[in-house]
N, C-alpha and C positions, 0 to 999 in steps of 0.2 A: 966648396959648395957641399952642403950635407945632402946626401941622397937617402931617402927613407925606403927601405926594402920591406914591402908588405909581405912578399913571399920569397924568402931568402933562397930556398932551394931551386925555385923555378926561374927567378929573375936573373941569376948568374949563369944559367945554362945556355948552350948554343941554341939558336932558333930551331925548333923541331915542331912536330905536330902538337906537342904538349902546350906550346905557346899560342896556339890558335884559340880563337874565342870559344869554340865548342868544348875545348879541353881545359880551359882555365878555371880555377877554383876561386870563389869570391874571397875577399880579404876577411880577416877575422872580425874586424869591427863592422863589416857589412853583413855578416851572417845573422839571420834572425835568431832571437833568443829561443832556447829550447824550453818548452813548457812541460812540466812534469804532469803526468796523468793523475787526476784527482782520485783519491782513494778514501775509503771509510766514510766518516760522517760528512766530510767535505763533498764527496761525490753525491751523497743523498741530498745535500742542500742545492747542488747544481743541476741534478737530473733525477728523474724518478727511478726507483728500483724496478728491476725487471719482474720480480715476483716477491711474494712474502718469504719464500724459501731463500731466495738470493739475499733478501734483507736480513733474514735470520743469520745467514753466514757472515754478513758484514758486522752485525751486532756482536756475534760470538767472537769474531776477530778483534773487535774493539774492546770487548771485555777482557780478552787475553792480554791485549796491550795495556789496559788499565792495571791488570794484575802484575804485569812485569814492571810497570812504573812504581807500583806500591812496593814490590819486592826490592827494587833498586833503592827506593827511599828508606826502607827498613835497613838495608845493608849499609847505606850511608849513615844512618843514625846509630845503629848498634855496632856496626863493624862486620867484617866478613866472617861468616860462620858463627855469629853471636846472635843472641835473642834477648828478650826482655828479662829473662832470668839473670843473664850476665850483667845487665844494666842495674838490676836491683842489688845483686851481690857487690857490685862495684861502688855504688853510691849510698845505699840506705844506711849501712852501719856507720859510715863516716859522717853522714848528715845527722844521724841520731846522736853521735858523740858530740858534735858541735852544738846540738840543741841542749844536751845535758849541761855542757859547760856554760851556755848562755841562758840557762833556765827558761828555754822556750819549749812550749808543750805542743805546738801545732804549726805546721808550715803549709797552710792551705790557701794562701793568697800571695799576690805579688808584694803587697806591703810588708807582710811578715817575713818573706824571704829577703827582701832588700834591707830591712832593718837588721836581720840576722847577719847579712854580709857586711853591712856597715859596722855593726858591733864587733864582728869577728876580725875585721881589718884593724881594729884598735888594740894594740898590745896591752894596754892598761886594763881593758875590759875582758879580753879573751886570753886565757892562759893555757888553752888546749893546743892540740896538734894543728899547726897552720895548714897542713895538707888537707884536713877535713874542710876548711873554708874554701880551699882551692877546688876541691871536688864539688862542693856546693855551688860555687860560681860556674863551674863547667856544666853541671847538670841543669842549672837554671838557664844558662845561655843557650844550651841545646834546645830546651823546651821553647823558649821565646823565638828561636831561629826557625824551628821546623813547624810549629803549630801556631796558627793555621796556614801560614804563608806557603809552605811547601805542599800543602794539600789543595790549594786553590785550583790548580790545573786539573787535578784528579776529580775534585768536586764538580768543576765545570763540565768535564767530560761525562761524568755520571749524570748530571742534569740534562745534557744534550742527548745522551742515550735514553734517559727517561722520557724526554719529549718525543723522541722517535717512537718509542714503544707505546706511549699514550696516543700517538697519532695513527699508527698502523696496526698494532697488535691489540685490537679491541674485540669486544664480544658481539657487536652488532645487535645488542639487546637493550631495550628500554624498559626498565622496571615499572615505569608509570603507565605506559600505553600498551605494551605488548602483553599477550597472554602468558600465564606462568609456564615457564619451561625450566625444569629443575637444573639441568646442566648449565644452561645459559645464565640463569639467575645466580647460581653458585659461582660461576666463573666471573660474572660481573661484580659480585660481592668480594671475591678474591682480588680482583683488579683494584678496587677501591682500597682494600686493606693494604695491598702491596704499595700502591702509590703513597698512602699515608705513612707506611713504614719507611720507605725510601727517603721521602722528604724529611721525616723525623730524624733518621740516622744522619743524613747530611747536615741538618741544622744543628744537631748536637755537637758536631765537631767545632763549629763556631761558638755555640752557646757556652760550652764548657770553658773555652778560652776567655770569653767575655766575663764569665763568672769568676774565673781565676784572676783576671786583671782588675775588675771593678769591685768584686766582693770577695767571696771565698767559695771553695769547693769542698765537697765531702766524698768519701769513697763510694757512698751509696748513689752518687750521680753517675757513676760509671755503668757501662753495660754489664749484665750479670756475669759473664766470664771474667772480665777485668776486675770487677768488685770481689769476686771469689778469690782470684789470684792475689789481690791486694790484702785481703783478710788473712789468707794463708801465709803470706810472707811478712805479715805484721807491718804493713806500710800505711796504716790508717792515719798516722800523724804526718806523713810526707806524701800525700796523694799526687802532688804535681809530677812525681817521677813517672807516673803511669798515664799522663795526659796523652802522650804520643801513642802509647799502646792502645788506649781507648779510641783514639781517632782511627788507627789502623783497623781496629775491630769493627768500628762503624762502617768503614769503607768496605771491608770484607763482607759484612752483613748485607750491604747494598748490592754488592756483586752477586751474592748468593740469591737474593730475592730476584735480581734481574735475570739470572740464569734459570731460576724456577719459573719466572714469567715466560721466558722463551720456551721452556719445555712444556709448560701448561698450554701455551698457545699451539704448540705442535700437536699435543694430544687432544685439544679441543674439538677439531673436526672428527677425530676418531670416535670420541664419546658421542658426538652428535649423530654420527652414522649408526652407532649402536642404538641410540634413542629412536632414530627413525625406523630401524628394523623392528624394535620392540613395539613401537606405536602402530606400525603397519600390521603386526600380528594381532594386537589387541583391538584394532579397528574393526575387523570382521566380527569378532565376538561381541563387541559393544553395539555394532549396527544390528546384529541379530537380536540382541536383548532389547534394543530400542523398538525394532519391528514387533517383537512379541508383546511388549508393553503397549504399543499402539493398538494392536489387535485386541488385547484385553480391554483397553480403554474404550474402543469402539463397541465391543460386545456389551460391556457394562453400561455404556451410554445408551445403546439401543434398548436394552432391557429396562433401563431406568425410564426412558421416554415412554415405552409401552406401558409400564406400570403406572406412570403418571396419568396416561390416558385412561387406564382402567379406574384409577382412583377418582379422577374427575367425573367419569361416568357413574361410578357408584355413589359418589358424594352428591351428584345431581339427583339421582334416584331417591336417595335418603332425604334430601331437601324437599323433593316434590311430595313425598308421602308424610312429611313431618306434620303438616296441618291436618291431614286425614287421620293420623295416628290417634290423636286425642279423641276424635269422634268415634273411631273404632273401639277404643277402650270403653268409652261411655256406653256405646251400643252393646258391647260384650257384657259389661256389668249388668245392664238392663235386661238382656236376654237370659243371663244366668239367674237373676232374681225371678224373672217371669217363668222360666222353666221350673224353678223350685216351687213357685206359687201354684203353677198348674199341676205339678205332681202332688203337692199337698192337697190341693182342691179335689183331685181325683180320688186320692186315698180317703179323704174326709167324706166325700159324697158316697163312695162305695161302702164305707163303714156305716153311714146313716141308713143307706138302703138295706144293708144286711140286718141292722138293728130293727128297721121297720118290718122286715120279714119275720123276725123272731117275735115281735110284739104285735102281730097282726090282729090279735083279739082285742087289743086296746083301741083300735081305730074302726071307724065305720067303713063300709066298703067304698063309699065314694071318696072319703078323705084318703083312704089308703091308696086307691088307684091314682088319684090325682097327685099325691105326694110321691108315690113310687115312679110314676111316669116323669114327673118333673126332675127327680134325682137321676133317673136313667138318661134323660136328655142332657142334663148338665154334665154327667160323666162322659157321655158320648162327645159332647161339644169340647170338653177339656182335652179328651184323648185325641180328638181330631186336630186341635191346635198344637199339641206337644211335638209332633214330627216337624212341623213348619218352624217352630221356635228352635228346635235342636239343629235343624239345617242352617237357620240364620246364625245361631251361636257358633256352629262349626265353621261357617264361612268367615265370621268375624275373627274367630281365633286363628284360622288359617292365615288371614291377612296380617294379623298381629305377629304371628310366627314368621311370615315372609319379611316383614319390616325388621324383626329382630335378627333374622339371618342376614339381611342387607347391612344392618349395623355391624354385625360380627364380621361380615366379609369386608366392610369398609375399614374396620379397625385392623383386620389382618393385612389388608393391602397397605394401609398406612404404616404399619410396623415394617412390612417388607420394603416399602418405599424408603423409610428412614435408613434401613440397613443398606439398601442399594446406594443411597446417597453417600453414606460413609464409605462403602466400597469404591464408589466412583471417585470420591475425593482422594482416597488412598492410591487408587490406580492412576489417577491424574497426576498426583505428586510423583509417583514412581516414573510415569511417562516423561514428565518434565525433567526429572533428574537424569533419566537416560538420555533425553535429547540434549540437555546441557553437557553431559559427559561426552557425548559424541561430538557436539559442536566445539567443546573445549579441546578435545583430542584432534579434531580436524584442523583447528587453528594452530594448535601446538605443533602438529605435524607439518603444516605449511610453513610455520615460522622456523622450525628446525631445518627443513629443506632449504629455505631461503638463506639462513645463516651458514649452512654447510656449503651452499653454492658460492657465497661470498668468500668464505675462508679457503676454498679450493680453487677459486678463479685465478687465472693467470694475470688478469689486468686490473684486479682490485687495488693493488698497490699504486698503480699508475693513476687510477681514478681518484684515489685518496690524495695523491700528490697534487693533482690539478684541481682538487675540490669539485670533481664531477659527481653527479648523482649516481648512486649505486642502486640498481634494481628499478623495476617498473613502478613500484609504489612511490618512490621519491620523485621519479620523473613525472608521474601523473600529478603529484602535488605541485611540482614546479610549474607544469603547464596550466593547471587550474588557477594558480595565483599570478599568472603572467599579465593578463590584461589589467586588472585593478591596480597592480603595483606600478605599471607603466603610467597610468593616469595619475596616480599619487605622486610618482617621481617627477612628472612634468610640473605639477603644482608646487612641489618642493623647490624645484629649480627656479621657478618664477619668484617664489617668496625670497629665496636667497639673494636673487639679483637685486631686490629692493633694499637689502640691508648690508650686503657684504662690502660695497664700495671698492676701495683700492686693494683690499685684502684678497681679491679673487685670485691673484697670482699665488699667494701662499696656499690657498685652498686647492688650486690646480696641482701645485707641487706635491701636496700631501695625499691627494686622492690615489687609491689603488688602481692599477691597470693589469688586465690580463688579456692577452699576453703582455709581459712586462715591457715597459718603455724606459730607456735609459735617461739619465739626467740631461744629457745634451739634447736629446729629442724633445724632452719636455720643455726645455728652455727655448728651443726653436718654435714649439707650438705657442708659447707665451708671446714671443716676438711677432709671430704671424698674426695672432689674435689682436695684439696691440695695433699693428699696422692696419689690419682690416677694419677695425672699429675706431680708428683714431678720431674721426669727425662725428661719430654718433654719441649717444648718451652712454654713461658708464654701465647702465644696466645691461646694454647690449653685449658688452665685453664678457660679463659674467655668464649670460645665456649662451653666447658662442662657445665659451670655454667648457661649460657644463654639457652642451650638446656634443662637443668634440669628445669629451670624456665618455659620454654614453655611447658614442659611435666606436671608440677604440676599446672600451672596456666591455667585454661580452657578457659580464655578469653584473651590470650596474643595478644597484638597488638602493633604497633609501637608507638602509643600515650603514652602507659605506659612507654616505655623505654625513650622517649623524656622528659616526666615529671620527671622521675627519674634522668636523666642527669642534668636537671635544679636544682634539689635538692642537688645533690653532686657537683654542680658548675663546671661541665665539659662542658662549652659552646663551646670549640673548637671542641669537638666530636659532640656536638649537631649541629654545622654548617655542618659537613660532613654528618651527618644522614639526615639533612634537604635536602641536595642535592640529596640524594637517594629517599626520600619520595616525594619531589616536584622538579623533575629534570627540568632544564631550557629548554624551547622550542627551537628546532633547526630550524632555518629559512633557507630553501633551496633557493639558488639563481637560478633563471630561466635564462638559457643561451639562448639568442635570436640569431637566424641565421643571418648571414651577408646579408645585402641587399644593392646592388649597389646604389650610389646616383642618378643615372640616372632614377631609377624606381620611378614613381609618387606614392605618399602616398596611393591613392585609389587603386593602382594596387598591393600593397604589398601582400595582401592575395592570389591573383592569382599567383604571383611570387613564393610564398612559396609552393603552391600546385604543380606548375610545377616542382620545385626543388625536392619535395617529390616524384613525379612521376618518375623523372630521377633516383633517388636513388633506387626506387623499380625496375625499369627496369634494372639498372646496377646489381642488386642482383638477376636478373632472376626470380623475383616474379610476373612479369606482362607479359602476353603473347601479342605479337604484331602480325600484319598481315603477316610479313615476315618470322616468325618462322614456 
């Protein structure tokens, strides 16, 4: 009888306390498997990082691991203690010798190399050193073996690291919606450049090999350091020798950019802190300048308003005397002429009277006395009228001078008003510019503080991992859009239940869940739904499944359903769902009231007002004088 000893040392001993149940050890096959603790990128996929600093340490360790893998790969390709220079010295001269014997001028493609190997293997066609063909085969085999197959793991690792960096090490800055912040905008531009550079370098590893196999390669396709090395060592005709070196250079360039990214992200909050300090210093100065510009604007505006009032008053006075001015001018001209006539008449009468006195002998006493008295009366009468006429003329001239002064004053006020308007416009533009500067500075300062808070927060990495909103602004946006999205989501679920039919199970399996649900749990849900709605219509199964998904998925939204419909290739349902999510805008046609052709175009508004009044009156909504 065969006896299996599970515990050889314990089973053959005398009965002691060790054989008791409390002291017995389980058999080897009964012991649970030992699970290794997840590290590196696998740990990031299974659980959130504790902080961005912890994540940076993990990525740095992974980059060191990638560097070690690349070094081992180079050591395996070149040999211990050797480099690309040893590779060139070993193969290039021999391959060029074989090319000369075969009269081949270029080995830049797989076809050319295989033809050369085939021709070199034929003793009738190749009379050179067989060792050269052997070295050509060896170099060609090494290139095909190592590139790109040996780099796939490293490239995959670099892509995974890039995915992590794109997810966590971000600028938290939107160039389209956020106010301009130089540090954040420059960092965001750098991120896009680095992403493009990394993807381009990784893609070149495969692209160069594809060109080598399908077409041909040229040394100018290499990275600048490798192309320079190729030209220096005269390898332009045998560029395939440096394909491996170019792939290693691309990987090292990717690692350099990734390390630069990590360092830049570490310096990012420091630069933001410096920007915040600078903006806080400039804020007080800008606010003071804004207040001064506001005070100047208010002073100029007040002066402008007062001047406008004065101008209106002066313009009113000038307008009021404009009609009297012409009459005053006519009166002044008449009085001037009258005054001149009276003075001439007085002088003429006095002259006649004096002449009459001189020639008294020529007249009779009666005629002399009568003529003398008449001239004396006329002179006295004219002299009596002169003061009155002069006073009237002076008054008319004074009034005309007053009108002229008013016109001069009005012109002066108008000129001053125009200057004040220009000054007010300039001051207003300066005030607006100051206000915009302060507003822009305040927004930039708030944005810099928010980004700095995100970058220095201890839980931001965990929030990014669980796709939780970061900051109050995002939370407010999500709360504002909660109610309408739920209503839309219900309509979408009902629409899907009409069209999905038996594919509701595939839809349920592909829908995302948060927290995650395992495959067995999802299959149990499908079985429970099938049993629960076995006797009802098929639409009920879909609605029950979607309601269960909404209950278990704390972030259910229409985008998740639309993406799932794309994955299960139900584009017909996706079209119906899109009509609900993005309904077409209904354009209402405005009916215009009939207007008789006899009504002139400029009278159409008045015609419609009269027609509206008639309708209101017919509806007894307007009281008339007869009621």
